[in-house]
N, C-alpha and C positions, 0 to 999 in steps of 0.2 A: 336290967332288961334282958329277957330270955333271948337266946340265939334263935329259937324257933320262930320268934316274932319278927325277925328281919326279913324283908322282902326277898324273893328269889332274884330279882334284878340286881341286888347287891352282890350276891354270890357270883352271878354271871360275870359282873364287872371285875370282881377280884380275880376270877379265873382268867379272864381276858388279858387283864394288866399283867398277871404273873407270867402268862405265855409270852407276851411281847417282851417283857423284861428278860426272860430267859433267853429268848431268841437274840435280843440285842447283846446281852452279856456273851453269849456264845459266838456272836459275830465279832465282837471286839477282843475277846480273849481266847479265841480258838487256837488250838495247837495246829501248827502246819503239818502237812503230810510229809512223810520221809522223802518221797520222790521230789517233792517241791524244795525241801532243803537241799537235796543232792544237786538239783538243778541250779539253785542259787549259788551254792559253793562252787559248782563248776563254772558258772558265770563269772564269779569273782576271780577264778584262776584264769579264765579267758581274757579278762580285761587287764590292760596295762594302765596303772594309775600311780600317783604319787602319795605314798602313805602319809607323808608329813602334811599334806593339804587335804586329805580325804577326812570326812566327818561321818561317813556312813559305812562304806565298803570296808574300811580298815577294821571295824568292830564285828564284822560277821565272823561267826566261829561255830564249831561243832556242838558246843554245849548247850547254848541258848536256843530257845524256841524261835524259829526263823520268822514267825509272824510278829514277834516283838522287836525284830531288828529295825534299826533306823533306816527309813526309806521304803519299808516293806509293809504291805497291807494285805490281809487275807480275808476271804469270805468266811461264812459260818462253818463251812465244811473243810477248811484248811487249805484251800487252793489261794495261791497268790494271784490277787486281782489288780494290784498297783505297785509299781516300781518308781520311786522318786529319786533318781540318781543324778539330778542336776548339780553342777558345780562341784564335781568330785575329782577334778584334775585327771580325767580319763583321757588316754591317748591311744594311738594305734588304730585298729579297725575292728569292726564287729560283724563283718559279712559272713564269717564262717562260724559264728557262735551258735551252734546248735542248741545249747543250753537255753539261751534267750528265747529262740523261736519255738521251744517246746513248752514254754510257760503259756499255754493256749488259752488259759482262763484270764489272761491279762486284759483289763479294761482301761487302765491308765498307765502310760509309759512316758517318762519324762527324762530325757538325756541332754537337756539344754545345758549351755555354758560349759562345755567340755572341749577337748581338742582331739578330734578324730583324724587329724593330719591329712585333710583333703581327700579322704576316702569317700566312695560312693555311699549314698543311703542304701542300706542293705535290701536287696530284693526279697530276702527271706521274711521280711516284715509281714508279708501277706499271709503268713501262717497264723498271725495273731488276729484271727477273724472277729474276736469279741472286743477289740479296741474300740473305745468311744472317745478317748482323749490321747492325742499323740503330740508331744512337744520335742521337737529336734532343733530348736532355735539356737543360734550362735554356738554350734557344736563343731564347726570346722569340717562340715561335709562338702563335697564337690561333685562335679560331673552332672550328668543328667538326672532329673527326678524320675525315679523308676515308675513305670506304668503300673506295677503291681500295687501301688498305693490306691488305685481306683477300685481294688477288690475289698478294701476295708469299708464296707457299706454301712457299718454301724457308727462310723465316726461322727461325732458331734463337734469336736474341736481339733483343728489341724494347724500346727504352727511349725513351719520350716524356715522362718525368717532369719535374716542376717547370717546366712552361710554364703560368704562371698565367693566361694569357689564353685558354686553351682552354675552350670553353663547357661547362657542366655537362651531364653525360649523364643526363638525368632518367629515362629508361627503360633499365634495365640490359640489357634484351634487345638494344638497339642494339649495345652493346659485345660482348655474347655473339655476336651475328651476325658482328660484325667479326672475332672471334677463331676462329670455328668452322672456317675453312679453314686455320688456321695450326697444323696438327697436329704439325708438327715442333718447335714452340716449346718451348725449354728454360728460357729466362730472359724474364720479363715485368716491366717496371719502369713503373709508372703513378703514381708518387708525385706528390702535389700536384694531381692531376686529380679534379674533383668528380664522383664516380661515384654518390654518394647511397646506393646499396644494393649488397650483395654480388653480384658477377657469377657466372654459372654457368660452371664451369671443366671440366666433364666432357669437353669437345672437346679438351683439352690433356693427353693421357695421359702424356707424357714430361717435363711441366714439373717443374723441379727448384728454380727460384728465382722466388719471387713477392713483389714489393714494392709494397705499397699504402699507403704512408705518407701521412697527411693527405689522404685522399680523401673525407672527409665520409661515411664508411661508417656506417650505423646497424645495430645488431645485430637478430636473431642472424646468425651466420655460416652461409652457404649449405652444406648438407650435401655438395654436390659437391667442396668443398675437401678434405674427408677422404677422398676417392677418389683424390687425387693421391699415389699410393704412392711416387713417386720424389722427393717434395718434400724438399729439404735445407735451403733458406733460406726463411723466412717473416717478413716484416716488415709488421705491421699498425699500427704506432705512430700516435699522434695522430688516432685515430678515436673515435667515440662509440658503442662497442659496447654499453655498459651491460648486461653479462651476466656470469655466472660463467665462469671459464676452463674450456673443455671438456675433459674427461679424455682425449678422442680424440686430442689432441695427442701423447699418449704412444704412439700407434699408428704414428707416423711413424718407421719403423726406421732411416731414413737422415738424420734430422733433425740438422743441424749448428748452425744459428742460429734461434732463436725470439725475436722482438723485438716486445713488446706494450706498449711504454711509452706512457703517457697515453691509455689506451683506455677509461677509466671502468669497468675490471673491478671486480667486487665478489665477496663471498663468500670461500670458502677455496679456495686454489690447490692442485690435486692434487699430492701429493708425488711421485707416479709420474713425472711430467714431469721432475723433477730427475734421475731415474735412468735416463733413456733413454740407452743406452750410447754412442750417436754424438754426443750433444749437447755442443757446445763453447762456445756463447754463448747466455746467457739474459738478457733485459732486460725486467723488469716495473716499472720505475721509474714514479713519479708516477701510480700507481693507488692513491689514498688510501683507498679502501674495500675494497681487496684485503688479505686476511689470509692467514695460513699460518705453517708452521714449516718449518725446514730438516731434511730427513731424514738418516739415515746413508748415507754414500757408500761403495760397494764399492771394492776395490782396483782400480787401473788406470783410474779414471774419465777421460773425455776432456774434461771441463770446463776451459775456459780463462778464461772471463769470466762473473761473476755480478753483475748490477746490480739491486738491490732498493730503492734509495734512494726515500724519500717513499712508503712503502707501510705497511701495518699488520702486517707480519710481526713475529712476536714469539718468545718462548722463547729458548733458548740455542743457541750455535753448537756443532755436534758436533765432537769431536776427530777424527773421520773426515775432516774437511776436508783433512787432510794426505794422504788417499789420492788426492786430485786433483793428481797430481805436476806437471801442465802448467799449473796455475792461475796466472794472472798478473794478473788484475784482480778486486778485491773491492769493490764499492760497495754499502754497506748503511747509508747515513746517513739520519737522520730516520726511523727505525723504532722498534720497541719491544723490542728485543732486551735480554736481561738476562743475568746470570750473568758468569762469568769469560771473557776472551778466551782461546781455547784455546792452550796453550803449544806445541801441535803445529804452530802456523803456522810455527814456526822451521824446520820441514822442508821448506817450500815454496820451493824454490830458484829457481823461475821468476817469482816475485812482482815485479811492477813498480809496481802501484797498489793501495793499501789505504785505504779511507775507511769508518771505523766511527763517524764523529762523530754527535752528537745521538741517543744511545741511553742505555740504563741499565746499561752495562757496569760491573762492579766489579772489585776486585782489582788485581793488578799488570800492567804492560805486558810482553807476552812478548818474548823476544829476537828480533832480525831479522838477526843478524850473518851467518846462512847465506844470506839472500836478497841475493845480490850484485847483482842487477839492479834492486833496489828503487829507485824515483824519487820516489814520493809517498806519505806516510804522514800520515793525519788521524785522530786519536783524540780530538779535542776535544769538550767538552760531554758528558762521561760522569761517572762516579763513581769513576774510577780512583784508586788510592792507591799508597803505597809510594814507593821511591826508584828512580832510574835508575842503573844500573851502567855502568862504562866499556865493557862488552862489548855493551850494548844496540845500539849503532849502529857498532861497530867495523868498519872495513873496507868500509863502504858507499860506495864511491867514486862511485856514480851518483845518490845521493840529491839531489833538487833542493828538495823542500819537506817540512818537518816541523812538524806542528801538534798540540801536546799541551795546548793552552789549556783553561781552565774545567774543571779536574779538581781533585783534592786531592793532587796529587803533592808530595812533600817531599824534604828533603835538598838536597844541592848539585847544581848543573848539571854533568853529566860532561863532562870535557875531550874526550872522543871526539866529542861534538856539534860542537866547534869545530875539528875536523880533517877535516871532510867537504869534499873539494875542490870538488864540483859544487854545494854547497848555495847556493840562492838566497833562500829564505825560511825563517826560524826563528821560530815563534809559540809562546811559552810563557806567555802571560798568565793571570792569575787562578788560580794554584796556591799552594803554600806552600813554594816554593823559598826556600832561605835561604843565608846565607854570602856569601862574596866572589866576585864575577864578574870574571874576568880580561878586561877589555876589550881589552888589547892583542892577545889571541888572535883577535879579530875581523879583524885585519889579515891573517891567513892565509886568510881566506875571501874570495877575490878575486871570486867571483861573487855574494856576498850583496847582495841588494837590499832585503829586508825583515827587520826585527828587532823583536820585541815581547816585553818582559820585564815588562810592567805588572802591578800588583796581585800583587806578590810581597813577599818580605822581604829583598831583595837589597841588599847594599852593593856598591861598585864599587872595584876595585883598578886604577888606571891607572898603576901603576909608581911610586908615591910612598909615603911612610911612612904618611900619613893615608889609611887604606883606605876612608874614607867620602867622600872628596872626589875632585876631578879636578885634574890638572896645568893650569897656566895658560899659555897657553890650550890646552885639549885639543882635538885634531882627530880627529873620527871618520873612518873610512874614507870616501873620496870616492865609492866605488861604491854606498853605501847610498842607496836611494831611499825606503824606507818605514821610518821609525825611531821606535819607540814605547817610552819608558822610564817612562811615567807611573805614579804611585802605587807608588813604592819608597822607599828611605831615602837618596836621592842628596842631596848637599849641596856646598857650595862655589860656585865661579864657573861660571856657566852655560856649557856647552861649546858650541863653534861647530857649527852644523848641518853634516851632510856636504854636500860640494860640490854634488851632483846630487839631493839629497833633495827629494821633492815632499810628503812627509808627515813632520812632526816634531812629537812630543808629549813634553814634559818636565813636564807638569802633576802636581800633587800630590806634590811632593818638598820639598826644603829648600834649593834653590838661593837664593843671596842677592846675586848680582851679575850684572849684564848688561853684557858688555863690547861694545865697538864693533868689528865684524870688519873695518871699513874700515881700521882702523889696522893690522890684521895682513895686509892685502892678500889676504885669502882670504874672500870673501863670496858666499854663495849667493843669487842673485836669482831662482831657478826654483821655490822651494817654493810649494805651493798651500795647505798646512795648517800653521800654526805655532801652538802652544799652550804657555804657560808658566804657566798659571792655578794658583792655590793654591801659590805658592811665597813666598819672602820677598824678592823682587827690590825694590831701592829705586832712587831717582834718577829721571831723566826718561825718557819714552818715546823710544827712539833713532830719530832721523830716517832712519837707513839702511833701516828697514823700508819706507820709501816706495819704495825701489828694487826691491822684490819685486813686480814688475808682474803676476805670475801668482797672487798670493795670493787665495784664496777665503775662508779662514777665518783670522782673527787674534784670538786669545784671550790677553789679558793680565790677565784679572780676578783680583781678590783677591790682590794683592801690596801693596807699600808705595810704588808709583810716585807721583811728584809732578810739579808743573809743568803746562804747557798740553798740550792735545792737538794734535799736529802736523797742520796744515791739509792737508798733502799726503795724509794717509790717506784723506780723503774726496774730495780733488780730483783725485788722480792714479791711484788703484787702481780702475779701472773694473771689473775682475773680482771685487772683494771682495764677498762675499755676506753674511758674518757678521763683525761687529766688536763685541768684548766687552771693554769697559775698565772694568767696574764693580768696586766693592769696592776702590778705591784712594784716593788723596788728591789727585786731579787738581783743578786750579782753572782760573779763567778762563772764557771763553765757548766755546760749542760752535762750531767752524769754520763760517763762514756760507756757504762756497762748496762746493757739492756738484756733481760733474761731471754733465753732462746725459746722459752715457753710462753712469752708475753702475748697476751690477747689484745693489746693496745690498738684502738681504732682511731683515736683522735687526740692529738697532742697540741695544746695551745699554751705557749710561753710568751706570747707577744707583750709588747709594752713593759719591758723590764730593762735592767742594765747588764744582761748576760753577755759574755764574751766567749772567746774560744772558737771551737768548730762544731759542726754538726756530727754527732756520734755516728760512726759507721755501723755500730751495732744495731741501729734502728732498722737495719735490713732484716733483723730477727723478727720483727713485728709483721708477720705475713698477712695480717688483716688490716694494717694501717691504712687509713683513707685521708686523714687530715693532719698536716704538719703546718703549724703557724708559729713562726719565730719572728715576725715583723717587729720593727722598732726596737732593736737591741744593738749591741756593739760586736756582733759576731764577725770575725775575720776568717773568711774560708773561701774556697772555690765552690763551684756549683756541686751540690751533694748528688752525684750520679748513682749511688748505691742505695737509693730508697726503693722499697718494695714495689712491685708492679701493680699492687692493689691501690695505690695512692690516687686520690681523686682531687684533693686540694692542697696546693703548695704555696705558702706565703712566706717570702723572704724579704719583704719591703723594708727599706730604711735600715740597712746594716752596712757592713764593709766587705760584702762578698765581691770577688774579683776574678779576672781571667775570662778565658773563652768557655763556651758551652759546647762541649764536643763529647757527648756521652754515648757510649755503646749500648747501654741499657735502655730499654723502651719503658714508656709509662702508658700503657694502652687505655687506662681507665681515667686519666687526668682530664679534668674538665675545668678547673680554675688554677691559674698560676699567676702569681704577682711577685716579681723580682724587681720592682721599681726602686729607684733611688739607691743604687748600689754602684759598684765600679766594674761591672761586667763589660767586656769588650769583645772585639772580633766580628766575624760575619754571621749572619743568621742562617745561611744556607746549610751549614752542618747539622743544624737542629732538625730532628726527625719529626716535623709537624704532622706529617701524614700518618704517623703511628699513634697519634693521640685520638684514638677512636672515641673516647668519652666526650669529644667535642663534636662528634658527628651525630646527625639525626638518626634516632633508632626507634623501632617500633616495639622494642622490648618494654613490657609492662613495668618492670622494675625501674626503668630509667625515668618514669614520670614521678616516682616517689621523691618526697623531700628527703634530703641527707639527714639521717638521724638513726637512732637505734632503739629497738624494744628492749627496755631494761627494766628489771625488777618487776613492776607492776604490769599485768597483762594489757591494761588500758593505757600504759604510759609510754609515749614515744618521745624520746629525748632528742630534740632538734639541735643541730650544730649551726652556729652563726659564723658568718665570715664578712669582713669589711671589704667592700668594693669602692674604688675611688672613681667617681663620676663628676666631671667639671671641677675637679681639684678637691673635692670634698668626699671624705669617707663616709660611707653609709653602711650601717650594719643590715645585712640581709639574713633574717632569721630563718626563712624558708627557702632552702636551696634545692630547687628542682633538679632532677637528674637530667633535664634538657637545657639547664643553664650552663653556659660556658663563657669563660673570660680569660683574656691574655693582657697583662700589663707589664711591659718591658721598658716603661718610660724612665727618663733620667738615668741612663747609663751611657756607655761609650760604644754602642754598636755602630757598625759601618756597612757600606755595600747596599746592595739592592734588597728590597723586600721580596721574599720568595713567593712564587705563585702558589706553593703547597699550602699556604694559609687558607686559601680559598676552599680547600677540601673540608674545612672545619665548619660544616653546615649549621651547627647549633650555636655558633659564636654570636654572643650578644655584646661583648665589650672588647674592643681592641685598641690598646693604647701604646704606642711606640714613639711618643713625643720625646723631645729633648734628647736626641741621639745624634749620630752623624750619618744617617741613612741617606743614600743617593739613589739616582735612577728615577724611573717613572713610577707613579702609582699603578699597581696592577689592574688592568681592566677586569681581571678575573674576580676581583672583589665584588663585582655585581652579582655573584652567585651567592653571596653571604645574606640570604633573605631574612635571617633572624637578627641581623646586626642593628643594635639600637644605639651604640655609641662608638664613634671612630675618631681617634685623636692621633694625627701624625704631625702635629705642630713642632716647630723649632727642629728642623732637620735640613737636609740639603737636597730635597727632592726636586726634580725638574720635569719639564714637559707640561702637558695639559692635564686638567682634571678629567678623568674618564667620564663620558656621558652615562656609562653603565651604573654609576653611583646613583643616579636619579631613580633607579628601579628598587632601591632599598626603602621600601615604604615604611619599615619599622624605625628607620634612623631618626632619632630625635636629637642626638648630640653629634656635631660634626666640628672638628677643628683642624684646619689645614694651614694655619698662619705660620709665617716666618719660614718659608722654603723659597725655592726658585721656580715656582710654577708660573706658567704663561697662558695666554689665550683667554677666550671668553669663558666665564663661569656657566656651567650647564644649567638650563632652566627645566622646570618640571617638578611636579609633586612637591615634597616638602623642602626642596632646595630653595624655594621662594621665601621660606621662613627663617633661614639661618641669618644671623646678624652680620654686619660687615667686619666685626672683630675677628670672626672665624676664618677670614681670608686675608687680613692684612699682613703686611710684611712680604708680599709677593708682588714685586714691582711690575712684572709682566702680566698680571691678571687684570681683566676689565669685565665690565658688565655688572648687572644687578647681583648682589646688593651694594657693590662698590660704586662710588661716584665717578670712576674712571670709565669714559665711554670708549668702546672698541673702535679701532680703525677698520678700513675696508679689508686689509689683509688679515687682520685679526678675526673679522667676521667670516671671511672665506675660509680661513684655516680651521676656525672653530666649527664651522658648519660641516666642513669635510670630516673633521675629527669625530663629530657627533652624529654624522650621517643624517642630519636633519636640515631641510632648507630653511633659510632665515628670511626675513621679511623683505630685504632688498632684492633677493633673487626672485621673489614673487612678483615685484613690480616690474622687473625687466621682462619677465614672461608675459606680462599684460601688454607691453609695448609690442612684443612679437606677435601676440594675437590680433591686436588692432591693425597692424600692417598687413597681416595676412588677410583679414577681412576686407581691406581696401582693395587689395590686388585682385581677390575673387570677385568683388562687385564690379570693378572697372572692366575686367576680362569678360564678364557676362554681357555687359552693354556692347562692347565691341563685336562680340560674336554675333549678337542679334542684328546689328547693323550691316554686317558683312553678308550674312546668310539670307536675310529676308529684304528683297528689293522694294516691295510696297511700303514696308515700315521705314526703309532707309529714305525714300523720297519724301514721305510724310515728315519724317524727322528733320531732314534738312530744309524742308519748306518752313517748318515752324522756326527753325533756327534763323533762317533768312529774315523772316518777318521780325523776330525779336531783335536781330542785329540792326535792321532797317530803322526801327523805332529808336533804338539807342543812338545810332549815328545821326539820324534826322534830328533828334533832340539836341545833340551836341553841335550840329551845324547851325541851327537857328540861334543857339546860344552864342556861338562865335560871331554871327552877323550882327546880333544886337550889340554885342560889345564893341565891334568896329564902328558902328553907326553912332554910338554914344561918344566915342573918342574923337570923331570927325567933328561932331557938333561942338565939342569943347574947343 
């Protein structure tokens, strides 16, 4: 075909395309001007940055074309129009950088994620009048926002968020004035800037993105916000709006993202906002007073992410959730949802994240085999039932975490769960799974780091005939780091921990032998948590545990271990926080060398056969809070040298002796049990008033249970202590900071009970029974309003029972038996409920509930003692009242007769007539009697 035959339009198109291509090529590959290179190199010299962390500035040099430098972009004529210097480890200040402010063609400047050492945003920035995009976020700026920013009238995007040093804007008009000239602004990010009150936004008509996270905003929202008809992204998280969610949010027809997390929203959330057609991302999490239900969704909804965790949302989930075909994220944990989880979730092919934990869902778990992108599923802490089929998780190659714990799921664990190639965490604790778990299948999960099968009914098949035991020695996969098998039916030889595990829990099983991994050449010295408590292990404590230098918790309690405690446990393991060896048959002395760097917080050696004394080097443990050596054969005086951090001290049932006269104070002590020893002397030298841990406090930390955050962020290791109530030891697993207890029973203390004990206002249990205490029961005990158990039995106490004790309304246990108490037992409140046994052995006591009636003197003395009138006194007063009324009535009649003559005459006339009739009647009767006698 001849060229001349081609249409002219073709040549015009070729010419136009070539021109555009040359222009674009020239724009992309243009050489920068010499003055621009000079300015950039000067800027590099002005800036202080770390060359080892820089990825851009460090490579700027004289030889290369500056338009090709990393972070630099030029226009077609060689002028620098964009500088991307974010995350370049820049420090110092740029206020006097004339080179930067001479780059007047700049349209985009990004200095985010640097450290400008709390210097002010440079005022010279207003010279860059062509700027359309300015990003100074998280750059370490401070001071006031310069008013010169208002001169950058071409700005389309402004981000000065997360500069914590910027001073609070106390008057919102200042920021309003700052923004009023920026009429082209489409994106505004002020996160982390203290604004205090909502700014007026009416001057920003084209604004589509507004982010005011953590700005200390107070409600209500300024009405100008709802005039931003182009708004598509609104983030107001972490403010104290304290208001109901405005229904006007539903009027934003272009709204894509609405994020109101931690805003103190309250009331009912408008359902209409869920149904905004353009809405893709909704976050209402951590508004605990915000309620609502989820409405039906129409077909073709745009929603991609719903986050409602830690709110008061309730009701059931609609089946129409499946209409949100693009939904990828569902976060609804810690709400009040009920009913069944919709089976239609199986149709959501874009699902990546599902968290419905801590609700009240019932029924079976829906299938997820169609959600091929699913990575995280958490349905824990619900009321889910039924079994898992092989199709539930079949083919989900992207699943990383599965948590179905704390439900009522039953049946066997499906093999499909053990064929998920990306699985890192598998949590199935506290269900009713049963049958045999094929441990060798774990070898297929090469990415698995966490496994929990605790509190089920599982046995284990490790490839041997005895399906309840493990091969010797059995090696779990080395890649497991979090390994929890406690509370199952596992038995046999204790398996070796995984090579790189930091958390290992074999407790509450039937393991009976602890091998030495050093003999196998495969020992893990990196784990932080190791528990084999409540098994049947025997033999000595293996010394190889001392090589675990990262151990924080070691729990070997309640086994059949014997021999001595290896000294290296207290001497070498500086990171050890909890050591529990109680409930074994250990003997010998407690090791007397404790490292000066020890981080020990809890030491439990109770219920063994230990002897000797308490090591004075325990004073090296500056963080020590719990010492329990109860039920041993320790022969020592009171350990005065314990650190002041101590909160719990248990010396019960040993051979401790002597007086307690310590100069040292224990200001944090809240539980002390020294019962069943040979302590003697008086109680007055004991500094009870210094035990501030037993006094009521408003400190928030005092309300927390005694325990430690160890290893896992969500793992709080609780400390148990046995308290003796009514002669029975009861394990208290959650020791509140406000629980206080004193048990001095079964010793040889004498003298009076100090009034100072009444200062311990948190005291719940006080037991001083079986001593030789004398004197009266302190009336000041009436101030112990938290007291729930008081035992003063088997002493030599005398006097009356103080009536003040009847004001102790929490008192449920009282024993005053076998003393020398006298008088009437006080009445009132729960005193009427105590049995006679609690008062027996006091010959001088009378009144209910005893069968001994009180005499008059007992009644009088008792009423005086208790400052309350008794029943007999009320009867005497009624006699007095009657006599008084009689005297008043008689006196009134006499006064009337004396003072009123006419009434007096009338009165006596009437009396004469009455007397005349009476005597006339008697006269006739006498005459008749005489006549009859004469006739006879």
